[in-house]
DSSP file (Angstrom, degrees, kcal/mol; ACC not computed):
  #  RESIDUE AA STRUCTURE BP1 BP2  ACC     N-H-->O    O-->H-N    N-H-->O    O-->H-N    TCO  KAPPA ALPHA  PHI   PSI    X-CA   Y-CA   Z-CA
    1    1 A M    >         0   0    0      0, 0.0     3,-1.3     0, 0.0    71,-0.1   0.000 360.0 360.0 360.0 113.8  110.3   99.0   93.0
    2    2 A Q  T 3   +     0   0    0      1,-0.3     0, 0.0     2,-0.1     0, 0.0   0.753 360.0  52.5 -69.9 -24.4  111.5  102.4   93.8
    3    3 A D  T >  S-     0   0    0      0, 0.0     3,-0.6     0, 0.0    -1,-0.3   0.325 116.8-106.3 -96.4   8.9  108.5  103.2   96.1
    4    4 A G  T <  S-     0   0    0     -3,-1.3    -2,-0.1     1,-0.2     0, 0.0   0.582  74.4 -56.7  79.8   9.6  108.8  100.1   98.2
    5    5 A G  T 3> S+     0   0    0      3,-0.0     4,-2.4    28,-0.0     5,-0.2   0.463 100.5 126.4 102.5   2.4  105.9   98.3   96.7
    6    6 A I  H <> S+     0   0    0     -3,-0.6     4,-2.4     1,-0.2     5,-0.2   0.936  77.6  45.1 -60.5 -48.0  103.2  100.9   97.3
    7    7 A Q  H  > S+     0   0    0      1,-0.2     4,-2.9     2,-0.2     5,-0.2   0.915 111.9  52.4 -63.3 -43.0  102.1  101.1   93.6
    8    8 A A  H  > S+     0   0    0      1,-0.2     4,-2.3     2,-0.2    -1,-0.2   0.917 112.6  44.8 -60.0 -43.6  102.1   97.3   93.2
    9    9 A H  H  X S+     0   0    0     -4,-2.4     4,-2.3     2,-0.2    -1,-0.2   0.888 113.1  50.7 -68.6 -38.4   99.9   96.9   96.3
   10   10 A A  H  X S+     0   0    0     -4,-2.4     4,-1.8    -5,-0.2    -2,-0.2   0.911 111.5  48.0 -65.3 -41.8   97.6   99.7   95.2
   11   11 A I  H  X S+     0   0    0     -4,-2.9     4,-2.6     1,-0.2    -2,-0.2   0.924 112.0  49.6 -63.3 -44.9   97.2   98.2   91.7
   12   12 A M  H  X S+     0   0    0     -4,-2.3     4,-2.9    -5,-0.2    -2,-0.2   0.881 106.5  55.5 -63.6 -37.8   96.5   94.7   93.2
   13   13 A Q  H  X S+     0   0    0     -4,-2.3     4,-1.1     1,-0.2    -1,-0.2   0.923 111.3  44.8 -59.9 -43.1   93.9   96.2   95.5
   14   14 A R  H  X S+     0   0    0     -4,-1.8     4,-0.8     1,-0.2    -2,-0.2   0.900 113.4  49.9 -66.7 -42.2   92.1   97.6   92.5
   15   15 A L  H >X S+     0   0    0     -4,-2.6     4,-3.3     1,-0.2     3,-0.7   0.888 104.9  57.5 -65.5 -39.7   92.5   94.3   90.5
   16   16 A R  H 3X S+     0   0    0     -4,-2.9     4,-0.5     1,-0.2    -1,-0.2   0.858 101.7  57.9 -58.8 -35.6   91.1   92.2   93.4
   17   17 A E  H 3< S+     0   0    0     -4,-1.1    -1,-0.2    -5,-0.2    -2,-0.2   0.823 128.3   6.3 -66.1 -32.4   87.9   94.3   93.3
   18   18 A R  H << S+     0   0    0     -4,-0.8    -2,-0.2    -3,-0.7    -1,-0.1   0.638 129.6  41.1-126.3 -21.2   87.1   93.6   89.7
   19   19 A Y  H  <  +     0   0    0     -4,-3.3    41,-3.4    -5,-0.2     2,-0.3   0.262  67.6 126.9-125.5  12.8   89.4   91.0   88.0
   20   20 A L  B  <  -a   60   0A   0     -4,-0.5    41,-0.2    -5,-0.4     3,-0.1  -0.580  53.6-130.7 -77.2 132.4   90.1   88.2   90.5
   21   21 A C        -     0   0    0     39,-2.8     5,-0.1    -2,-0.3    -1,-0.1  -0.166  38.9 -69.8 -74.7 171.7   89.4   84.8   89.0
   22   22 A N    >   -     0   0    0      1,-0.1     3,-1.8     3,-0.1     4,-0.3  -0.266  49.0-112.2 -59.5 150.1   87.4   82.0   90.7
   23   23 A E  G >  S+     0   0    0      1,-0.3     3,-1.4     2,-0.2    -1,-0.1   0.823 113.4  61.6 -58.2 -35.8   89.1   80.5   93.6
   24   24 A H  G 3  S+     0   0    0      1,-0.3    -1,-0.3     3,-0.0    -2,-0.1   0.616 105.2  49.7 -70.5  -9.9   89.6   77.0   92.0
   25   25 A L  G <  S+     0   0    0     -3,-1.8    -1,-0.3     2,-0.1    -2,-0.2   0.384  86.2 119.2-103.9   1.4   91.8   78.7   89.3
   26   26 A R    <   -     0   0    0     -3,-1.4     2,-0.3    -4,-0.3    36,-0.2  -0.353  48.9-150.0 -77.3 149.5   94.0   80.7   91.6
   27   27 A A        -     0   0    0     34,-3.8    36,-0.4    49,-0.1    49,-0.1  -0.875   9.0-136.7-114.1 147.9   97.8   80.2   91.9
   28   28 A E        -     0   0    0     -2,-0.3     2,-0.1    34,-0.1    34,-0.1  -0.910  23.5-123.9-104.6 127.8  100.0   80.8   95.0
   29   29 A P        -     0   0    0      0, 0.0    34,-0.0     0, 0.0    46,-0.0  -0.461   5.8-149.1 -71.1 141.0  103.2   82.6   94.5
   30   30 A K  S    S+     0   0    0      1,-0.3    35,-0.0    -2,-0.1    -2,-0.0   0.823  99.8  29.7 -74.5 -32.3  106.4   80.9   95.6
   31   31 A N  S    S-     0   0    0     -3,-0.0    35,-3.7     3,-0.0    -1,-0.3  -0.729  92.3-159.6-126.7  80.4  108.0   84.2   96.5
   32   32 A P  B     -C   65   0B   0      0, 0.0    33,-0.3     0, 0.0     3,-0.1  -0.187  27.7 -99.5 -65.5 152.0  105.1   86.5   97.4
   33   33 A L        -     0   0    0     31,-1.9     3,-0.1    41,-0.1    40,-0.0  -0.517  52.4 -99.6 -63.2 131.4  105.4   90.2   97.4
   34   34 A P        -     0   0    0      0, 0.0    -1,-0.1     0, 0.0    -3,-0.0  -0.264  43.4-105.3 -57.0 140.4  106.0   91.4  101.0
   35   35 A T        +     0   0    0     -3,-0.1     2,-0.3   -26,-0.0   -26,-0.0  -0.297  43.2 179.7 -67.4 153.3  102.8   92.6  102.6
   36   36 A L        -     0   0    0     -3,-0.1     2,-0.6   -31,-0.1    -3,-0.0  -0.965  28.9-129.9-157.2 132.9  102.5   96.3  103.1
   37   37 A D        -     0   0    0     -2,-0.3   -31,-0.0     0, 0.0   -28,-0.0  -0.789  33.1-168.8 -85.9 123.7   99.8   98.6  104.6
   38   38 A I        -     0   0    0     -2,-0.6    -2,-0.0   -29,-0.1     2,-0.0  -0.882  25.4-106.2-115.2 147.1   99.0  101.3  102.1
   39   39 A P    >   -     0   0    0      0, 0.0     3,-1.2     0, 0.0    -1,-0.0  -0.349  26.2-125.3 -64.8 150.1   97.0  104.4  102.6
   40   40 A S  T 3  S+     0   0    0      1,-0.2    -2,-0.0     3,-0.0     0, 0.0   0.657 105.4  63.7 -71.9 -14.7   93.5  104.4  101.0
   41   41 A N  T 3   +     0   0    0      2,-0.1     2,-0.3     0, 0.0    -1,-0.2   0.286  69.8 126.8 -94.8  11.6   94.3  107.6   99.2
   42   42 A V    <   -     0   0    0     -3,-1.2     2,-0.6     1,-0.0    -4,-0.0  -0.542  52.5-144.6 -71.2 128.0   97.1  106.2   97.0
   43   43 A I        -     0   0    0     -2,-0.3     2,-0.4     2,-0.0   -32,-0.1  -0.840  18.5-165.1 -94.6 124.0   96.5  106.9   93.4
   44   44 A C        -     0   0    0     -2,-0.6     2,-0.6   -34,-0.1   -37,-0.0  -0.878  13.2-149.0-114.0 143.8   97.7  104.1   91.2
   45   45 A E        -     0   0    0     -2,-0.4   -34,-0.1     0, 0.0   -35,-0.0  -0.948  22.1-130.4-110.7 120.1   98.3  104.0   87.5
   46   46 A M        -     0   0    0     -2,-0.6     5,-0.0     1,-0.1   -39,-0.0  -0.476  28.8-109.6 -68.1 130.5   97.7  100.7   85.8
   47   47 A P     >  -     0   0    0      0, 0.0     4,-2.6     0, 0.0     5,-0.2  -0.340  29.1-118.0 -58.1 142.7  100.6   99.7   83.5
   48   48 A P  H  > S+     0   0    0      0, 0.0     4,-2.3     0, 0.0     5,-0.1   0.860 111.5  49.3 -55.3 -42.2   99.5   99.8   79.9
   49   49 A L  H  > S+     0   0    0      2,-0.2     4,-2.1     1,-0.2     5,-0.1   0.919 112.8  47.1 -65.5 -42.5  100.0   96.1   79.2
   50   50 A L  H  > S+     0   0    0      1,-0.2     4,-2.2     2,-0.2    -1,-0.2   0.905 111.2  52.1 -64.0 -42.1   98.1   95.1   82.3
   51   51 A K  H  X S+     0   0    0     -4,-2.6     4,-2.0     1,-0.2    -2,-0.2   0.901 108.4  51.5 -60.4 -42.0   95.3   97.5   81.4
   52   52 A A  H  X S+     0   0    0     -4,-2.3     4,-1.5    -5,-0.2    -2,-0.2   0.916 108.4  50.9 -63.1 -43.7   95.1   96.0   77.9
   53   53 A Y  H  <>S+     0   0    0     -4,-2.1     5,-2.3     1,-0.2     4,-0.3   0.912 109.3  50.7 -60.0 -42.6   94.8   92.5   79.3
   54   54 A M  H ><5S+     0   0    0     -4,-2.2     3,-1.3     1,-0.2    -1,-0.2   0.886 107.2  53.8 -64.6 -38.3   92.0   93.6   81.6
   55   55 A R  H 3<5S+     0   0    0     -4,-2.0    -1,-0.2     1,-0.3    -2,-0.2   0.819 105.0  55.4 -64.1 -30.0   90.1   95.2   78.6
   56   56 A L  T 3<5S-     0   0    0     -4,-1.5    -1,-0.3    -3,-0.2    -2,-0.2   0.501 128.1 -98.0 -81.1  -3.9   90.4   91.9   76.8
   57   57 A G  T < 5 +     0   0    0     -3,-1.3    23,-0.2    -4,-0.3    -3,-0.2   0.600  66.4 160.6  99.8  13.6   88.7   90.1   79.7
   58   58 A A      < -     0   0    0     -5,-2.3     2,-0.3    -6,-0.2    21,-0.2  -0.236  26.6-144.6 -65.7 156.6   91.7   88.6   81.5
   59   59 A K  E     - B   0  78A   0     19,-2.6    19,-2.8   -37,-0.0     2,-0.5  -0.928  12.9-122.5-122.0 148.8   91.5   87.6   85.1
   60   60 A I  E     -aB  20  77A   0    -41,-3.4   -39,-2.8    -2,-0.3    17,-0.2  -0.784  17.8-155.7 -89.8 130.8   94.1   87.8   87.9
   61   61 A C        -     0   0    0     15,-2.7   -34,-3.8    -2,-0.5     2,-0.3  -0.055  56.2 -53.2-103.4  32.3   94.9   84.4   89.3
   62   62 A G  S    S-     0   0    0    -36,-0.2   -34,-0.1    14,-0.1    -1,-0.1  -0.838  84.3 -20.9 134.9-169.2   96.1   85.4   92.8
   63   63 A E        -     0   0    0    -36,-0.4    13,-0.3    -2,-0.3   -36,-0.1  -0.326  69.1 -98.2 -75.7 155.8   98.6   87.5   94.6
   64   64 A P        -     0   0    0      0, 0.0   -31,-1.9     0, 0.0     2,-0.3  -0.321  30.0-140.4 -73.3 155.7  101.7   88.9   93.0
   65   65 A C  E     -CD  32  74B   0      9,-3.0     9,-2.6   -33,-0.3     2,-0.6  -0.805  19.8-113.5-110.2 158.9  105.1   87.4   93.3
   66   66 A W  E     - D   0  73B   0    -35,-3.7     2,-0.9    -2,-0.3     7,-0.2  -0.831  20.0-154.2 -95.4 120.9  108.4   89.2   93.8
   67   67 A D  E  >> - D   0  72B   0      5,-3.2     4,-1.5    -2,-0.6     5,-1.3  -0.825  10.2-174.0 -96.1 100.0  110.8   88.9   90.8
   68   68 A E  T  45S+     0   0    0     -2,-0.9    -1,-0.2     1,-0.2     5,-0.0   0.838  78.4  58.9 -66.1 -34.1  114.2   89.4   92.4
   69   69 A D  T  45S+     0   0    0      1,-0.2    -1,-0.2     3,-0.1    -2,-0.0   0.903 121.8  23.5 -63.2 -41.5  116.1   89.4   89.1
   70   70 A F  T  45S-     0   0    0     -3,-0.2    -1,-0.2     2,-0.2    -2,-0.2   0.455 101.2-126.3-105.3  -3.4  114.1   92.3   87.6
   71   71 A Q  T  <5 +     0   0    0     -4,-1.5     2,-0.3     1,-0.2    -3,-0.2   0.918  69.6 115.7  57.9  47.5  113.0   93.9   90.9
   72   72 A V  E   < -D   67   0B   0     -5,-1.3    -5,-3.2   -71,-0.1     2,-0.5  -0.909  69.1-109.8-137.9 164.6  109.3   93.9   90.0
   73   73 A A  E     -D   66   0B   0     -2,-0.3     2,-0.3    -7,-0.2    -7,-0.2  -0.858  33.4-162.9 -95.4 132.6  106.1   92.4   91.1
   74   74 A D  E     -D   65   0B   0     -9,-2.6    -9,-3.0    -2,-0.5     2,-0.4  -0.882   2.7-162.9-114.6 148.0  104.6   89.8   88.7
   75   75 A V        -     0   0    0     -2,-0.3     2,-0.4   -11,-0.2   -12,-0.1  -0.991  23.1-119.1-132.6 141.0  101.1   88.5   88.6
   76   76 A F        -     0   0    0     -2,-0.4   -15,-2.7   -13,-0.3     2,-0.4  -0.655  34.3-164.6 -79.7 127.1   99.7   85.4   86.9
   77   77 A I  E     -B   60   0A   0     -2,-0.4     2,-0.5   -17,-0.2   -17,-0.2  -0.927  11.4-155.8-119.3 137.7   97.1   86.3   84.3
   78   78 A L  E     +B   59   0A   0    -19,-2.8   -19,-2.6    -2,-0.4     2,-0.5  -0.959  14.9 174.6-113.2 121.7   94.5   84.1   82.7
   79   79 A L        -     0   0    0     -2,-0.5     2,-0.4   -21,-0.2   -21,-0.1  -0.965  24.7-139.4-128.1 114.0   93.2   85.1   79.3
   80   80 A K    >   -     0   0    0     -2,-0.5     3,-1.4   -23,-0.2     4,-0.4  -0.578   5.2-145.5 -75.7 126.3   90.8   82.7   77.5
   81   81 A R  G >  S+     0   0    0     -2,-0.4     3,-1.6     1,-0.3    -1,-0.2   0.862  99.0  60.7 -58.6 -37.2   91.6   82.6   73.8
   82   82 A D  G 3  S+     0   0    0      1,-0.3    -1,-0.3     2,-0.1    -2,-0.0   0.703  96.4  61.8 -66.1 -18.8   87.8   82.1   73.1
   83   83 A D  G <         0   0    0     -3,-1.4    -1,-0.3     1,-0.2    -2,-0.2   0.575 360.0 360.0 -82.5  -9.5   87.1   85.5   74.7
   84   84 A L    <         0   0    0     -3,-1.6    -1,-0.2    -4,-0.4    -2,-0.1   0.484 360.0 360.0 -77.3 360.0   89.2   87.3   72.2
């Protein structure tokens, strides 16, 4: 993450507001994304694939994990086949 994680945290903040699944379905990351205080005025652009999943009714199942191999934040997504 070239910006130190600011975009990932801004995207997650937006996802938590509308797309977080019920607590009993949540997953805990083994390698969580490091915490970061971000300004409230950060404009985030949702990645196209993530945006498509949200339009299909997907839910976010917890906080992102840090993928050291690819240097990205990953998030567990639940998409019910019956909702398609």
